[in-house]
C-alpha positions, 0 to 999 in steps of 0.5 A, spaced: 708 514 792 707 517 799 712 522 802 718 518 806 717 519 813 722 521 818 725 514 821 728 514 828 733 508 828 735 505 835 742 502 836 745 499 841 752 503 840 754 508 834 759 508 831 762 501 832 767 498 828 765 491 828 758 493 826 760 496 819 754 492 816 749 497 820 753 503 818 753 501 810 745 500 811 744 506 814 748 510 808 744 506 803 737 508 806 740 515 806 742 515 799 735 511 797 732 518 800 730 516 807 730 521 812 734 518 819 735 520 826 740 515 829 738 514 837 744 511 840 743 507 847 751 507 848 756 512 847 762 510 842 768 506 845 772 505 839 778 510 837 777 509 830 772 510 825 770 507 818 770 512 812 762 510 811 761 513 818 763 520 815 759 519 809 752 518 814 749 525 814 744 523 820 744 526 826 746 522 832 742 523 839 745 519 845 740 516 850 743 516 858 747 510 858 746 509 865 740 512 868 744 514 874 749 518 870 743 523 867 738 523 873 735 530 871 734 527 864 731 521 866 726 524 871 724 529 866 722 523 861 718 520 867 714 526 869 713 527 861 711 520 861 705 521 865 701 525 860 703 520 854 697 516 851 700 510 852 703 511 859 698 506 862 699 501 857 707 501 857 707 500 865 702 494 864 707 491 859 713 493 863 711 489 869 709 483 865 716 483 863 719 484 869 718 478 873 721 474 867 727 479 867 728 482 874 734 486 872 737 493 872 737 492 864 730 492 864 729 498 868 734 502 864 730 500 857 724 503 860 728 509 863 731 510 856 724 509 852 721 515 857 727 519 855 726 518 848 719 519 848 719 526 851 725 528 847 722 525 841 728 528 836 726 531 829 719 529 830 720 522 828 714 518 825 717 511 825 721 507 829 726 502 827 731 498 832 737 494 830 737 488 834 731 485 837 734 484 844 735 491 848 734 496 842 728 493 840 726 493 848 727 501 848 724 501 841 717 497 843 716 501 850 717 508 846 712 505 841 707 504 846 708 510 849 707 514 843 703 510 839 708 510 833 709 504 829 716 500 829 720 495 825 726 491 827 732 488 824 735 482 828 742 479 826 745 474 830 747 474 838 740 478 839 736 472 836 740 466 839 741 469 846 734 472 847 728 468 851 723 466 846 718 469 850 721 476 849 722 475 841 715 472 840 712 478 844 716 483 840 714 480 833 707 480 835 707 488 836 712 490 830 710 491 824 715 487 821 722 484 822 728 482 818 734 478 819 740 476 815 741 469 815 736 463 813 737 460 820 735 466 824 729 467 819 727 460 820 728 460 828 724 467 828 718 464 824 717 458 829 716 464 834 710 468 831 703 466 828 705 472 823 709 468 818 709 474 813 711 479 818 718 476 818 723 477 812 730 474 810 734 480 808 742 478 807 746 485 808 750 484 802 756 488 801 757 495 798 761 493 792 764 500 790 768 499 797 770 492 795 772 493 788 774 487 784 782 485 786 785 485 779 792 483 782 794 476 784 794 472 791 801 469 792 803 462 790 806 461 797 805 453 799 809 453 806 815 450 804 820 457 804 821 459 811 823 466 809 816 467 805 811 463 810 804 463 807 800 469 810 793 467 814 789 472 816 783 473 821 778 478 822 774 478 828 773 480 835 776 476 841 770 473 843 768 466 845 763 465 838 769 467 834 773 460 836 780 463 836 782 458 841 780 453 837 784 456 831 790 457 835 789 449 837 789 447 830 795 452 828 799 448 833 797 441 830 800 443 823 806 440 821 812 443 824 816 443 817 810 448 814 811 455 814 806 460 816 804 466 819 798 469 821 795 476 822 789 477 827 785 484 826 780 486 832 779 488 839 776 484 844 776 482 851 779 475 850 785 478 847 790 477 853 787 470 854 788 468 847 795 471 847 797 467 853 794 461 849 798 462 843 805 463 847 803 456 851 802 453 844 809 456 842 805 460 836 807 467 839 812 468 834 808 467 828 802 471 830 801 478 829 795 481 834 794 488 830 788 490 834 782 494 831 783 497 824 780 502 819 776 499 813 781 501 808 787 497 812 783 491 813 782 491 805 789 492 804 790 485 808 785 481 804 789 483 798 795 481 801 793 475 805 793 467 802 788 465 806 782 467 811 780 463 817 775 464 822 773 458 827 766 460 828 762 456 834 756 457 838 758 460 845 756 457 852 750 462 852 747 460 845 751 466 842 753 465 835 755 469 828 749 470 823 753 470 817 760 474 819 761 480 814 768 479 814 767 472 810 763 476 805 769 482 805 774 477 804 771 473 799 770 479 795 777 480 794 778 473 791 781 470 798 780 463 799 776 462 806 776 457 811 770 457 816 765 452 820 758 450 819 755 454 824 749 458 823 749 462 816 756 461 814 754 455 809 749 460 806 755 463 803 761 458 803 760 451 800 765 446 802 770 445 796 766 449 791 768 456 794 771 455 800 773 450 805 768 449 811 769 444 817 765 442 823 765 447 829 769 445 835 774 441 831 781 443 831 784 437 828 779 438 822 781 445 822 788 443 822 787 439 816 783 444 812 789 449 813 794 445 811 791 443 805 790 450 803 797 452 805 800 447 801 795 448 794 795 455 791 792 453 785 786 450 790 786 457 793 785 461 787 780 456 784 776 457 791 777 465 791 775 466 784 768 462 785 767 466 792 768 472 789 763 470 783 758 468 789 759 475 793 758 479 786 752 475 784 748 474 790 751 479 796 750 486 793 747 490 798 743 494 794 738 488 794 737 489 801 736 496 801 731 495 795 728 490 800 728 494 806 725 500 802 719 496 799 717 494 806 717 501 809 714 504 803 708 498 803 707 500 810 706 507 809 702 506 803 697 502 808 697 509 812 696 514 807 
């Protein structure tokens, strides 16, 4: 087996509480023997960290988040770029991209790539981008500048909000790309002639962190005002999570049905959602807990009766892939209710191991919520089946083995 090369992994931001699946993959690759350096385009904004972040040994290098904040560093990158073998090629590519994306963002990605190419941490021999939008732009420009090969992991928003021309161009030049849902995989394959360069790779779950829950979820059925059914939702307060739809569904539940809900997650729409909840008369029943560490989220999965996430396609095309929180909740035998958007049906089959309703339909969501709240035996059956599916099909070690094989196949070609 050829020696494993130093990989520079380009990330939009690190660490991020909402991107546990990326941190988990990074740790898995380290444990598999890969030598990583993390290149972050933004500094962290979350005040908390997950335990997995503390286990990752890779050094983190932060690029200038905004070029005007570190002008000397950017100018050094530009002047050093003149002598790079791919400077002419990268400028040709940049000026081809610019008319289709006239934005400060496009200049920022070029500047970040120039800085990366000049500083070139830890003698990197391979580039890998997480997300096929802006991180892949920086990665591709740096690849052109230095002649270093690159690969990419695409996820959800980056696929569905990027223009087709941008993805097509990147798939033409990347050695390969992986994505985490069949919907994303099929879409990306339509954008390239290199069908064998696109791979489906579910993130999966580190089942050592989400061990089997041997306890029992409650038999609450919404009949006791002193002990209401406990609904849980975990996700950022952004449009694609559909929290306004979930609130309107909750408002449609029968008045005599007793429930409460905890929401875990940050997000810019929290004030708006709290206002909607108050207008609907739900404020006293909902506890907005903000972002929590992974161990606290796990505790909530185990105490809750039902998990709800009303995924939708946002106005700009943004959508979830397969929300990791659904996999996590399922691993704890917690019955899950969600919508038929993107990769959700790849995990949950309606009536078999979860409840799945159409997106943008508060009435259908309310009907499913009521059914699940009133029937603890149904919740138990769905939760048990969901855990079985996760533990048989969504173990993240499978994804790590697949990524390892893809990297090693490329390096064998080069040896």
